[in-house]
C-alpha positions, 0 to 999 in steps of 0.5 A: 499500500505504500504505493499509494499513500506515500508522496515520495517516489518508489525505490527501484521504480525503473525496474520494479514497473519495467516490462522484463520485470513484470514478465518475469513476475507473471511468469514466475506466478505461473511457474508456482501455480502450476508446481503447487498443482502438479506436485500432487499427480504422482503422489497422491494416487499412491497416499489414496492407496495408503490411507485405503481408498479403491478406485484410486484413478477415480478418486484423483480425477475428482481431486483435479476436478475439485481444483477445476470448480474453484478456478471456474466459479471464481473467474467471472467475480475475479475478472470483474472486479480487476477491471472495475478497479484500478489495482492489479497487484492487490488481487495478485497478493490475495491469490498468493496468499490463498495459494499458500493456505491451500497448501496448508490445508491439503499438507493436514487433511486427514480424509478425501473431502479435506483434500477436495475443499483445499483443492477448490480453494487452490483453483480460486487462488489459480484464477488470479494469477491467470486473468489478473496477472496476464492483464497486468503483463498486457498492460505494461507491454507494448502491443508489437511484443505482446506475442513475445512476452506472454510466450516467456511467461508462459513457459512457467507452464512447463516449467512448473509441470517439469518441476513439480511432478518429479519433485513430488514424485521424489520427495514423497518416496524419501520424506513422506507426504508432507514434504512436496508440499513444503517445496511448494510452500517455499516456491510460494513464499518466493513468489509472494516477495517478487509480487510485493515489489510490483510497481503497476504501469499506472502508478509509474506513469504518475511518477513520470515514467512509462514502463511500456516507453522506457526511452521517452521521459514523461514531462512533470507537469507540476511546474510547467507554464501555462500556455493556452492551445489559442497560441498554437497556428494548427492542430494535428491532423489525427488528434484534429479526427480525435476531438471531432469524434466526441468523448465516447468514440475517443475514450473507447478508441484507446486500450481498455486498460489506459483509456483518459476520460477527454471531454468534449468542449463548447466551441465557443469556450476558452481552450484549457491550457496543455499544462492542463491536458497533460495533467489529464493524460499523466493521471491515473487512468480511468477504467470503464468496462461494460456490463457482464452480459455485454462483453459475453455478447461481444465475445459471443459475436467474435469468431477469433474470440471464440475459437480462441477460447475453444482451443484454451477449453480443448487444451485443458481437456488434453493436458488434465485427461492424461494425469490421472491416467498415464501415472497408472498405465506407466505402472501397468505396463512398465512396472514404474513407481513415483519416482520413475513416473517423476522422470517420465514427466521431466523427460517429456516436459523439457522440450515444451519450456522452448516452444512456448517463447518461441512460438510467441516471437513467431507471432509478433513476426509472423501472425498466428495463423500459421503457427497455430496451424503448424503446431496442431498438425505436428501435434497430432500424429503422437497421440497415435504412437503413444498407444503402443506398448512395445517400446518405453523410449518410443513412448517418452519421445512421443510423449515429449514431442506432442508436449513440444508442439501443443505448448505452442499453441497457448501463446499464439491464443493468449495473443489472439485474445488480447488482440481482441481486447484492444478491438472490442470497445468496452472489452478490458484484458481481464475480461478475455483472459477471465473467459480463457480461464474460464474456458480452460477451468472447464477443460481442466474440470472434465478432462480428469473424470474423463480419463481417470473413468475411462481408464478405470472402465474401458477395456483399452482405457489408454488407447481410448484416451489417446483416441479422444485427444486426437479427435479433439486436436482435429476439431481445433485444426478445422477452426484455426484453419478457418478463423485463427487471425486477423487474416486465417488461411482459409481466407488467403486461400480463398483469395488466390482463388478468387482474388476479386472477391475476397479482400485482404482484411488491411485492404479493407481497413484501407479503404474505410480509412480513405473514405473517412479522410476524404469526408 
């Protein structure tokens, strides 16, 4: 709270509000969230057996479902509050405190119901970093680098899984059930310290520094001379257009998280001084989000947003459906224990750390349409390979390869949603990432239940899990081909066949802009 109440400039203003520090904090928050989430995957089945529970795979699936229930139920309130109030830092702190409490509860849980309640609380804390954290990152990052920074932050997803599952298995085998959770609590405390250091862009602007434009020094207007606009002979054409647009249109022409309220003035009254206008521009931005139903309506009318959210839903299913079944499959076919299961996760997730930042960089350069379709196409065949039982090295290689390519999809999806937030008046980053979190949460809610039930009751449970995953990926490939990106691949092909009928999006916007200028 020092940032809000103190009249002194915060120490470390530049680096604490910088794009790279915010990216690092959000990325570490995602890492911590996934570490705490995944540390129980190789542990809980064996712990439930020790507590004399039966149908362990199904119960593990229900524990993962409980996590998703908390995530889904908390998503809408968190997204609305994050856009309504100016602070992103405060909900991030609440979320990390809730995560710490959930781990203590799970560690000391004497039975299955208390475990499930702790997972619900953990799901609520997870929503904070996935909604508010990503919105904070987009608030701070220049538009041209959003894909790259999101890709780097998303590296925390495979990194958390990479650390969590092997560490959970190893610590459980050597030190007992409490050890994995103590490790998670140490990481959570470090995350709490980093979040306390955050300075939001809104606060940095008050002190004359814009982290999205670090080489431009903002003017301190407290001692600036009063120069009336009537002394100026011309007004730039673009600014004149904005004044002619009117208050509402000007306000919604800016990114939602950084809009300023500039009101039209009667033409016969004296114009305010430059110092007055500068004080308006450098003051705290005013957020005016749309009501919930209006936001839902706008997202529902956007094919790009709907396809991105569908892929988030499928991504949640694909990742979570194997969680209750993969450890048991390795145990049944190759006789693996918790230590060895953790090592398989380690080998599988290590390549995924590379794909997310590379995909984010390529999205900024080439657009999301090519990257999304290529990653999905190269993911598909490896799920068929994983149905084979005659070679463990081939199974691990297939698991690692599909993980590499499927992790490359998440950067284009989150970048797509950020682009749609900028293009939709009244819709903010927290809204679109709340929808992303909701879709992903529903996927992770149904995925473990489907995977656990199928593995327990189907004759060839693991094969059924792989076939369902492959079918879902085929659906995503079709949707991405038709709708992903401002200029989808289907539109490109149609334009080659019918060049006079199908125009490029930038050509259409240019023609509209030329017509506006002529008018």
